[in-house]
N, C-alpha and C positions, 0 to 999 in steps of 0.2 A: 579562285579564279586563275591565279597567277602562279601555280606550282610548276607550269612548266616555264618557268622564267627565273632560270639560275642567277644569272648576273646580268647588266649590261654598263658597259665600259664604253664613253664616248671620250675624247681629249686627246692631248698632245702627250699625256705621259710624264708632266714634269713633276721632278722631287715634292714639290711648294705644294702641285694640285692636288697630288695624292694626299697630304698629310692635310689640307684641308678637306679634303671630301671623305675622307677616314674620319675626323671631328664629325663632320656633318651627318654622316650613316649612325655612329653611336649617338647622336644626339635626336637623328630622327627614330630611332629604334627605342632610346629610354620615353620618348613624346609618346611615341603608337601603342609603347605599353603602358603607360599611364592611363591613354584615353581607352583603351580599348581593351584593359583589364580593370576596369575602377570598381567592382564590386566583388566580396568575399567569394561567393561561387563560380564568378569568371575566374576569379585568381585559382580558385583550386582545379577548376579544367583547365588550364594551362598546363599542369604538370604534364600532358600526355603530349605537349605540343612538339612536334620534331624541330630539332635545333641543326642548323645545316651551318658546317663548316666553311667559313669565308676567309680568304686573303683579302686584308687591307695595308698598305702598306708593308707589306713582303712577311706580316703574321698574320697567323691564324688566330679568328676570332670564332666565336659562334654567335649566330643570328637565330633566332627563331625564325620557324618560316612563315608564321602567322606576323611577321615585321615587313614583310615584304609589302611595300606601298604601291609598287605602278599597276595599274589596271592595263594600260597596252603599251603599244610601242608604235610610232607613226612615222616614214621617212620616206623622203622622193627619191628613185632611182632615176637613170640616165636613158634605161631603153625600157618604157614601163612594158610593152608587149613580152620580149625577151625574157626580162627579170619575173614576172610573173608565171611566164611555164617554168621556170628555175625554183618556183619557191615551191608550184604546187606541186611540183616531184619530190623534192626535197624535205618537204612540211610534212609530208604524207605518213613517213613513217611515223611520226611522232604525233599521228593524231590529230593534227591542223590541216584543214580544208578551206577552202574559201566558202563565208559566209554572209558576205556582203562586197558589194562590187557598187563604183561610182562611175558617172560617165562624165563628160566634159557639160553637159547639160543642166547637171549638178555642181557647177563651179569646178570640178575637179577631176580627172580621172583616176581611179585607184581602186585597191580590192582588200580585203580584213579578212585574216586568215584567224579561226579560232575549233573551238568545241561548241557542239549544243547550241548552233545558233549565234554564240559571243563573240565578236573578234577580238581579239587579243596583240595581233601583229599584221599593221598595216604599210603596202607599200602604194607609192603612188607616183606620178608624172611633177616635175616639177624641177626648180634647181636640185639638184643633189647634193647630197651632206658632202662637206670639205672636211678632211681629216680621217682621225679614226674611228670606226663605227666596228663594234664588236659586241654580237648578239649570243650570248650562251642559253639555250633552249632546254629543260628537260625534260629526259628521255624516261618510258618507265622500263627500260631496261637495255642491258648491253647489246643483245641481239639488235634492239632499235637503233641503238647509238650507231652499230655498223651499218643496217639498212639506209638509216639517213645518209650517213658517208658515201655508200654505191650509189643512190639517187640522185644525190647532188652531182657527184662527179660524171653521172650518166646525163644531167642534166645541164652541162656546159661548166661546172664549178670547178675551183683548182684547189685540187689536195693542198691543206695548209698545217697537217698532221694528222696522220692516218688513227683511227680506231686503238685506244690501248689505256693502259691506266697513266694516271699521273698523279703519282702518289705524294710530291710537292705540294698538291694544292687538295689533298687528305687521303686515308687510306685507300677509299671503294672509289675514287673520281676516276671513273672511265669518262673517256670522251674523243672525239673526231672533231677536227675543224676543217672548213671548207672557205675560199674565197666564192662571194657571188660574182655575178657578171660585174658589180661596181668596184669588186677587189675588198668589200666587207668581210670581216671575218665572220661566218657564220657557226656556231658550235652547238651540237649536242651532247649533253652531259646527262650520264645515271651514278647516282652516289648510293646504289646499292651495291651487297658483295655478290650478287648473280647476275 
């Protein structure tokens, strides 16, 4: 389900926190590997599991795509109506559409974006996120990254990095960055050569 999520980064970026986060990621990947691949037949099947080069503490490490353990992300925005319109437009080129909505009668106002009726990215009203929030969403192709960038800018986003190759993150790391209406960095990334 979380193939679209390439990375999630929240925090102030302090070096000590990055070291702790990198250790935590390594431990969670090891634990996930033990839990997920406990039988011999399952272990044999993992040889074809795609590996994702990921930057942790300035070093590229390889993490199996199946080890990504997030199910969904939910955060509050300042102006729900404006943000909903922005995300509807920006996420459409990535194949993410509104799949569930909440109204104030349900205790909160919000919307979930996803595929096949399953929400994986939720925004809603409430006290907004303070500090840094960076979401990197996997795009199916480089043209989809470019379409995401155009749509996000047209919907009121601010360019934070035009579509292009970012080789410091990997040889095929093609990404575009925009700031949403709250200033959060939203990225679309494609890791394939085309």
